[in-house]
DRENDO-1510 file (C-alpha; in Angstrom, 1 decimal, always signed):
<recs>
REC; n; res; u; v; w
REC; 1; MET; +30.7; +57.0; -38.7 .
REC; 2; PRO; +32.6; +53.7; -38.3 .
REC; 3; ALA; +33.8; +52.6; -34.8 .
REC; 4; GLU; +37.6; +52.5; -34.3 .
REC; 5; PRO; +39.1; +49.1; -34.2 .
REC; 6; GLY; +39.4; +47.8; -30.6 .
REC; 7; ALA; +36.9; +50.3; -29.3 .
REC; 8; SER; +34.0; +48.7; -27.4 .
REC; 9; GLU; +30.5; +49.2; -28.5 .
REC; 10; PRO; +28.1; +50.8; -26.1 .
REC; 11; PRO; +25.7; +48.4; -24.4 .
REC; 12; ALA; +22.5; +47.7; -26.2 .
REC; 13; GLU; +19.5; +49.6; -24.8 .
REC; 14; PRO; +16.9; +47.4; -23.1 .
REC; 15; PRO; +13.5; +47.2; -24.8 .
REC; 16; ALA; +10.9; +49.7; -23.7 .
REC; 17; TRP; +9.0; +47.1; -21.7 .
REC; 18; GLY; +12.1; +46.1; -19.6 .
REC; 19; THR; +14.4; +43.2; -19.7 .
REC; 20; PRO; +13.1; +40.0; -21.1 .
REC; 21; ASP; +12.4; +37.2; -18.7 .
REC; 22; PRO; +15.0; +34.4; -18.5 .
REC; 23; PRO; +13.8; +31.1; -20.0 .
REC; 24; PRO; +11.9; +29.0; -17.5 .
REC; 25; VAL; +13.8; +26.4; -15.6 .
REC; 26; ARG; +12.3; +22.9; -16.2 .
REC; 27; ARG; +12.3; +20.8; -13.0 .
REC; 28; ARG; +11.6; +17.2; -12.9 .
REC; 29; ALA; +8.7; +16.0; -10.8 .
REC; 30; PRO; +9.7; +14.4; -7.6 .
REC; 31; ALA; +9.8; +10.7; -7.6 .
REC; 32; PRO; +6.7; +9.1; -6.0 .
REC; 33; VAL; +7.0; +8.0; -2.4 .
REC; 34; ARG; +7.2; +4.3; -2.4 .
REC; 35; ARG; +5.6; +2.5; +0.5 .
REC; 36; ARG; +7.0; -0.7; +1.7 .
REC; 37; ALA; +5.1; -3.7; +0.3 .
REC; 38; PRO; +3.5; -6.0; +2.8 .
REC; 39; ALA; +4.5; -9.6; +3.0 .
REC; 40; PRO; +3.0; -11.6; +0.2 .
REC; 41; VAL; -0.3; -13.3; +1.0 .
REC; 42; THR; -0.5; -17.0; +0.3 .
REC; 43; SER; -3.6; -19.1; -0.3 .
REC; 44; GLY; -5.5; -19.8; +2.9 .
REC; 45; GLU; -4.2; -16.9; +4.9 .
REC; 46; GLY; -7.3; -14.8; +4.5 .
REC; 47; PHE; -9.0; -12.3; +2.3 .
REC; 48; VAL; -7.5; -9.1; +0.8 .
REC; 49; LEU; -8.9; -5.8; -0.4 .
REC; 50; LEU; -8.0; -4.8; -4.0 .
REC; 51; VAL; -8.3; -1.1; -5.0 .
REC; 52; GLU; -8.5; -0.2; -8.7 .
REC; 53; GLN; -8.3; +3.5; -9.5 .
REC; 54; THR; -7.1; +6.1; -11.9 .
REC; 55; THR; -3.4; +6.8; -11.5 .
REC; 56; GLY; -0.9; +9.0; -13.3 .
REC; 57; ARG; -1.0; +12.7; -14.3 .
REC; 58; SER; -2.7; +14.8; -17.0 .
REC; 59; GLY; -2.1; +13.0; -20.4 .
REC; 60; ASP; -0.8; +9.8; -18.7 .
REC; 61; LEU; -4.0; +8.8; -16.8 .
REC; 62; ARG; -4.5; +5.0; -16.6 .
REC; 63; TRP; -6.6; +2.5; -14.7 .
REC; 64; ALA; -4.5; +0.4; -12.4 .
REC; 65; VAL; -4.8; -1.9; -9.3 .
REC; 66; ASP; -2.6; -1.2; -6.3 .
REC; 67; PRO; +0.5; -3.3; -6.6 .
REC; 68; GLU; +0.1; -5.3; -3.4 .
REC; 69; PRO; -3.0; -5.7; -1.2 .
REC; 70; SER; -2.4; -3.8; +2.0 .
REC; 71; VAL; -5.4; -5.1; +4.0 .
REC; 72; VAL; -5.7; -8.8; +5.0 .
REC; 73; GLU; -8.7; -10.0; +6.9 .
REC; 74; PRO; -9.1; -13.6; +8.3 .
REC; 75; THR; -12.7; -14.0; +7.1 .
REC; 76; ARG; -14.8; -12.9; +4.1 .
REC; 77; ASP; -17.3; -11.1; +6.4 .
REC; 78; ALA; -14.5; -9.2; +8.1 .
REC; 79; ALA; -13.1; -8.3; +4.7 .
REC; 80; ARG; -16.5; -7.1; +3.5 .
REC; 81; ARG; -16.8; -4.8; +6.5 .
REC; 82; ALA; -13.3; -3.5; +5.9 .
REC; 83; ALA; -14.0; -2.9; +2.2 .
REC; 84; LEU; -17.0; -0.7; +3.0 .
REC; 85; ASP; -15.0; +1.2; +5.6 .
REC; 86; LEU; -12.2; +1.7; +3.0 .
REC; 87; CYS; -14.7; +3.0; +0.5 .
REC; 88; ARG; -15.6; +5.8; +2.9 .
REC; 89; ARG; -12.1; +6.7; +4.1 .
REC; 90; LEU; -9.7; +6.1; +1.2 .
REC; 91; ASP; -8.0; +9.2; -0.2 .
REC; 92; PRO; -7.8; +8.3; -3.9 .
REC; 93; SER; -5.1; +9.5; -6.3 .
REC; 94; HIS; -7.7; +11.6; -8.1 .
REC; 95; PRO; -9.4; +14.0; -7.9 .
REC; 96; PHE; -7.2; +16.5; -6.1 .
REC; 97; SER; -10.0; +18.4; -4.3 .
REC; 98; GLU; -12.8; +16.1; -3.3 .
REC; 99; GLN; -16.2; +17.7; -3.0 .
REC; 100; ARG; -18.4; +14.6; -2.4 .
REC; 101; ARG; -18.5; +10.8; -2.9 .
REC; 102; SER; -21.1; +8.2; -3.6 .
REC; 103; VAL; -20.6; +4.5; -2.6 .
REC; 104; TYR; -22.4; +1.7; -4.6 .
REC; 105; ARG; -22.5; -2.0; -3.8 .
REC; 106; ILE; -22.0; -3.9; -7.0 .
REC; 107; SER; -22.0; -7.3; -5.3 .
REC; 108; ALA; -21.4; -8.6; -1.8 .
REC; 109; ASP; -17.7; -8.4; -2.5 .
REC; 110; GLU; -17.4; -5.4; -4.7 .
REC; 111; TYR; -18.0; -1.6; -4.4 .
REC; 112; LEU; -17.8; +1.3; -6.8 .
REC; 113; VAL; -17.1; +4.7; -5.4 .
REC; 114; VAL; -17.7; +7.9; -7.5 .
REC; 115; VAL; -15.7; +10.9; -6.3 .
REC; 116; VAL; -16.7; +14.3; -7.5 .
REC; 117; GLY; -13.8; +16.9; -7.5 .
REC; 118; MET; -13.9; +20.6; -8.1 .
REC; 119; THR; -13.3; +20.2; -11.8 .
REC; 120; LYS; -13.5; +16.5; -12.6 .
REC; 121; THR; -15.2; +13.3; -11.5 .
REC; 122; PHE; -13.3; +10.0; -11.0 .
REC; 123; HIS; -14.1; +6.6; -9.6 .
REC; 124; PHE; -12.4; +3.7; -7.9 .
REC; 125; ARG; -13.4; +0.1; -7.1 .
REC; 126; VAL; -12.8; -1.9; -3.9 .
REC; 127; SER; -13.0; -5.7; -4.2 .
REC; 128; VAL; -12.7; -8.5; -1.6 .
REC; 129; ALA; -10.6; -11.3; -3.0 .
REC; 130; GLU; -9.0; -14.6; -1.9 .
REC; 131; ARG; -5.5; -15.0; -3.2 .
REC; 132; LEU; -5.1; -18.4; -4.9 .
REC; 133; ALA; -1.6; -18.3; -6.2 .
</recs>
């Protein structure tokens, strides 16, 4: 039987399993917190610690050095001690849930740290360097 013109149709019955979920809301990831860069180190001012590590997320993982050295020591020996301390206390970008870490001395000025997480293993490198330019 055809509906009369102008008459409203009854509302559609919801499916037996209930109303469908609304489409997911896609939110952008928050911008990374940017720390203030220290004053540039010029030649002859001391030794810096460079940290190379895996950065990024999921499919965009890459190996990178921290943009600016954050530790400056007046002597190479002081920088070597600070580098070893940094290997033990640095909270790296990855893995999310650290289970254990192993520190290896590659040379007098370079360390490699292997960090085992709950599901993946990552590593980072700490080096003592003198800025020349």
